Every structure is written in structure tokens, then in C-alpha cells.
C-alpha positions in Angstrom: -24.0 -15.4 9.1 -24.5 -14.8 4.7 -22.9 -16.4 1.8 -20.1 -14.2 0.7 -20.0 -14.4 -3.0 -17.4 -17.0 -4.9 -14.6 -15.5 -5.7 -12.6 -17.8 -8.4 -10.6 -15.4 -10.8 -7.0 -15.0 -8.2 -4.1 -12.7 -9.3 -1.5 -13.6 -10.8 0.7 -12.3 -8.6 -0.6 -11.3 -5.4 -3.2 -13.6 -2.7 -6.9 -11.2 -3.5 -9.2 -13.2 -5.2 -12.1 -12.1 -7.3 -16.5 -12.8 -7.7 -16.0 -11.5 -11.8 -12.9 -10.9 -14.5 -13.3 -7.1 -14.8 -12.9 -6.9 -11.0 -9.7 -8.9 -11.2 -9.0 -6.5 -14.5 -9.1 -3.5 -12.1 -7.1 -4.5 -9.9 -3.9 -5.2 -12.2 -3.7 -2.5 -12.9 -1.9 -1.9 -9.2 0.6 -4.2 -10.7 1.1 -3.2 -14.6 1.1 0.6 -13.5 -1.7 1.7 -15.7 -3.4 4.7 -14.4 -5.8 5.8 -17.5 -7.3 8.5 -15.0 -6.5 11.9 -14.5 -4.3 13.5 -14.5 -5.7 15.8 -11.3 -6.0 19.3 -12.4 -4.8 20.4 -9.1 -1.4 18.6 -8.7 -1.6 16.2 -11.8 -1.5 12.6 -10.0 -3.6 10.3 -11.9 -5.3 6.9 -10.6 -6.2 3.0 -11.4 -9.7 4.5 -10.7 -12.4 7.0 -11.8 -13.7 6.6 -7.9 -10.0 7.5 -6.9 -9.8 10.6 -8.2 -12.6 11.7 -7.1 -11.7 11.6 -3.8 -8.1 12.3 -4.8 -9.5 15.8 -6.0 -11.7 16.6 -3.2 -8.2 16.9 -1.4 -7.7 20.4 -2.6 -11.0 21.8 -3.4 -12.3 21.2 0.4 -16.0 19.6 -0.8 -17.7 16.9 1.4 -20.6 15.5 -0.4 -21.9 13.0 1.9 -24.1 15.0 4.8 -25.3 13.0 7.8 -28.8 13.2 7.5 -29.6 12.9 11.7 -31.9 16.4 12.5 -28.9 18.8 15.2 -26.7 17.3 13.1 -23.9 19.1 11.1 -21.4 16.7 10.3 -20.4 15.9 6.3 -17.9 14.2 4.6 -16.0 14.0 1.8 -16.0 9.6 1.6 -19.9 8.1 1.7 -17.5 5.3 4.4 -16.5 8.2 6.1 -20.1 9.0 6.9 -21.2 5.2 7.1 -18.5 5.1 10.0 -20.1 8.5 11.7 -23.8 7.5 11.6 -22.6 4.5 14.1 -22.2 7.7 16.8 -26.2 8.4 16.2 -27.4 4.0 17.1 -28.9 2.7 20.4 -27.1 -0.5 19.7 -23.5 -0.4 19.6 -22.4 -2.7 17.1 -18.3 -3.1 18.7 -17.7 -3.7 22.4 -14.3 -1.8 24.5 -12.4 -4.4 26.1 -11.0 -2.6 28.4 
């Protein structure tokens, strides 16, 4: 079991907590409706975080920069988290067990 980082910075509007004040400030944009990133050149949408804008733009362009590095697998993904999930299918040890 790993030690989790303490999260002493509490959001005054919801139950979320954060490890540092900058994460809390970034989160507060959601409650305040502040969307400094954008507009999207394709549809004009704005976002609270730069990474969200970048991820959104890929929905228009179809870009999939995250490629599986396993030989013979030609899958690619628009989000790193999707590649990470996919990578589990190549592992011989399965971390999750089906209860059925």
C-alpha cells in the first residue's frame, strides 16, 4: 500500500481536496465558470485547462498521437489514459478478475 499525499486544500464549494493551492485554484475555475483556454479553432468551445482544449481538438482532427509500442499492434489513441488501459491487454498477469 502506498502513502497518499496529504490534501489539506479544501474546495469551499464541494467535497474535493487538493495537495497544493495551485490545484485548488485550477479546480475553482469549474465553479466560477472561468474558461481561459480557447476558443477551439473548429467550434469555438472554451476550457478550464489547456490539456482539455488539446484533447478536445483531437476530436475534430482525428489525431491519435499515443501509439502502442508492442510489436504487431497498430493501435493508437487520442488520450494517454486510453493507451494505458489498452496496454493491459498485452500483459500476461491480469490485475482484475471477473466475478462471473
